[in-house]
C-alpha positions as CSV (number, residue, x, y, z in Angstrom):
1,M,9.5,1.0,-18.1
2,H,8.9,-2.3,-16.4
3,K,11.4,-5.0,-17.5
4,E,10.0,-8.5,-17.8
5,K,11.9,-10.9,-15.5
6,T,13.3,-13.9,-17.3
7,S,15.1,-15.6,-14.5
8,G,15.6,-15.1,-10.8
9,N,17.6,-16.1,-7.8
10,W,15.6,-17.3,-4.8
11,I,16.6,-18.3,-1.3
12,S,14.4,-20.1,1.2
13,I,14.5,-20.2,5.0
14,D,12.4,-22.7,6.9
15,D,11.0,-21.7,10.2
16,N,9.9,-25.0,11.6
17,E,8.6,-23.6,14.8
18,D,6.1,-21.4,13.0
19,K,5.6,-24.0,10.2
20,T,6.6,-21.5,7.6
21,R,8.9,-21.5,4.6
22,W,10.0,-18.0,3.5
23,V,11.1,-17.8,-0.1
24,F,12.8,-14.5,-1.1
25,D,13.4,-13.1,-4.6
26,T,17.0,-12.0,-4.0
27,D,17.3,-10.3,-7.4
28,F,14.6,-7.8,-6.5
29,L,15.5,-7.4,-2.8
30,L,19.2,-6.7,-3.7
31,S,18.3,-4.4,-6.7
32,N,18.6,-0.7,-6.7
33,Y,14.8,-0.3,-6.9
34,N,13.4,2.9,-5.5
35,C,10.0,4.4,-5.4
36,I,9.7,7.2,-7.9
37,Y,6.3,8.6,-6.7
38,G,5.7,11.9,-8.4
39,S,8.7,11.5,-10.7
40,D,7.1,9.9,-13.8
41,C,6.0,6.8,-11.9
42,E,4.2,4.5,-14.3
43,S,1.4,4.1,-11.7
44,I,-0.5,0.8,-11.5
45,S,-3.2,2.1,-13.7
46,T,-3.2,1.2,-17.4
47,E,-3.5,5.0,-18.1
48,F,-0.2,6.7,-17.2
49,N,-0.6,9.4,-14.5
50,S,2.5,10.1,-12.5
51,T,0.5,12.1,-9.9
52,L,-1.5,9.1,-8.8
53,G,1.3,6.6,-8.3
54,C,0.1,3.3,-6.8
55,C,-3.0,5.0,-5.3
56,T,-5.3,4.6,-8.3
57,V,-7.3,1.7,-6.9
58,G,-7.3,2.8,-3.3
59,A,-6.1,0.6,-0.5
60,H,-7.6,-2.8,0.2
61,L,-7.5,-3.3,4.0
62,G,-6.2,-6.6,5.2
63,D,-8.0,-7.5,8.4
64,K,-9.9,-6.1,11.4
65,Q,-6.7,-4.8,13.0
66,D,-5.6,-3.0,9.8
67,I,-9.0,-1.4,9.5
68,A,-9.0,-0.3,13.2
69,D,-5.5,1.1,12.9
70,V,-6.3,3.2,9.8
71,E,-9.6,4.4,11.2
72,K,-7.8,5.6,14.3
73,A,-5.2,7.4,12.3
74,A,-7.8,9.0,10.0
75,L,-9.6,10.4,13.0
76,R,-6.3,12.2,14.0
77,L,-6.0,13.9,10.6
78,T,-6.7,17.6,10.4
79,D,-7.6,19.7,7.3
80,D,-3.9,20.7,7.2
81,D,-3.0,17.0,6.8
82,W,-5.8,15.8,4.6
83,Q,-7.1,17.6,1.5
84,L,-10.2,15.5,1.1
85,K,-11.3,15.2,4.7
86,S,-14.6,17.0,4.3
87,F,-15.4,15.0,1.2
88,A,-14.7,11.7,3.1
89,M,-16.9,12.8,6.0
90,S,-19.7,13.7,3.6
91,R,-19.5,10.1,2.4
92,K,-19.8,8.6,5.9
93,G,-16.0,8.1,6.2
94,P,-13.0,7.1,4.1
95,F,-13.9,3.4,3.7
96,K,-16.5,1.3,1.8
97,K,-17.3,-2.3,1.3
98,S,-16.3,-3.8,-2.0
99,G,-17.5,-7.4,-2.2
100,D,-16.0,-9.1,0.8
101,E,-13.3,-6.4,1.3
102,I,-13.1,-3.0,3.0
103,V,-11.3,-0.5,0.7
104,T,-10.6,3.2,0.8
105,R,-13.0,5.3,-1.1
106,L,-11.9,6.9,-4.4
107,S,-12.1,10.5,-5.4
108,D,-11.2,11.6,-8.9
109,G,-9.6,8.3,-9.8
110,A,-7.5,7.7,-6.7
111,C,-7.5,6.9,-3.0
112,I,-9.3,9.4,-0.8
113,F,-6.2,9.8,1.4
114,L,-4.1,11.0,-1.6
115,N,-3.5,14.7,-1.4
116,R,-3.3,16.1,-4.9
117,E,-0.7,18.5,-6.4
118,D,-2.8,21.6,-5.6
119,F,-2.9,20.8,-1.8
120,H,-0.9,23.4,0.3
121,A,1.4,20.6,1.6
122,G,1.8,19.1,-1.9
123,A,0.9,15.7,-3.3
124,G,1.2,12.5,-1.3
125,C,-0.5,10.4,1.3
126,A,-2.5,12.3,4.0
127,L,-1.8,9.4,6.5
128,H,1.9,9.6,5.8
129,L,1.9,13.4,6.2
130,G,-0.2,13.2,9.4
131,A,2.3,10.7,11.0
132,L,5.3,12.8,10.0
133,N,3.6,16.0,11.3
134,R,3.3,14.3,14.7
135,G,6.8,12.8,14.8
136,E,5.4,9.3,14.3
137,R,6.1,6.4,11.9
138,P,4.0,6.4,8.8
139,I,4.0,2.6,8.9
140,D,1.8,2.8,12.0
141,W,-0.8,5.0,10.3
142,K,-1.0,3.6,6.8
143,P,-2.9,0.5,5.5
144,D,-0.7,-2.6,5.5
145,V,-0.7,-2.8,1.7
146,C,0.5,0.8,1.4
147,W,3.7,0.3,3.4
148,Q,4.4,-3.1,2.0
149,V,4.5,-1.9,-1.6
150,P,6.7,-2.6,-3.6
151,I,7.1,-5.9,-1.8
152,Q,4.4,-8.5,-2.4
153,L,3.8,-11.3,0.0
154,D,2.1,-14.4,-1.5
155,V,1.0,-16.8,1.3
156,H,0.2,-20.4,0.3
157,E,-0.9,-23.0,2.9
158,N,-0.9,-26.7,2.4
159,S,-3.1,-29.3,4.1
160,Y,-0.5,-29.9,6.8
161,D,-0.8,-26.3,8.1
162,F,2.6,-25.4,6.7
163,S,2.8,-22.1,4.9
164,T,5.0,-20.9,2.2
165,V,5.5,-17.1,1.9
166,L,6.9,-15.8,-1.3
167,V,8.5,-12.4,-0.8
168,R,8.8,-10.8,-4.3
169,E,8.4,-7.6,-6.3
170,W,4.9,-6.1,-6.5
171,E,4.0,-6.2,-10.2
172,R,1.4,-4.2,-12.1
173,R,-0.7,-7.4,-12.4
174,D,-1.0,-7.6,-8.6
């Protein structure tokens, strides 16, 4: 169960060269948080489903480089890595446009890259599995948002081109 945060300890570090102030939620970063995917994770959905984890809305890709990296990784996936590969290809690929964003398609209420429990390699991210099967880092294959969770980066810029980046816990409302 998510506990509502009533107070917090924060530290900030100014990087004047890059005109950025980094503000860190030290309570969260020093906590014993750990991802419990597949172990009664509350999911980010309002309907509890521990088999879908944080994949219920698919991934919102950040920029052109993020899209290119994930497209390249997806092309390397085989049927042994990716349960829904043929489904994705029948839909002209794993991505779609949603408003101004590019997102991963959904299948049965979750990201098209999410292998389900009945997959021969088990439940989990096909991109993550593909990277591990090739001895590579999953962070290089997955959408930026997927490897950043459970850390949320909120970037705020002012009129003097100075940015403040809040590094905090990803919450269900995000």
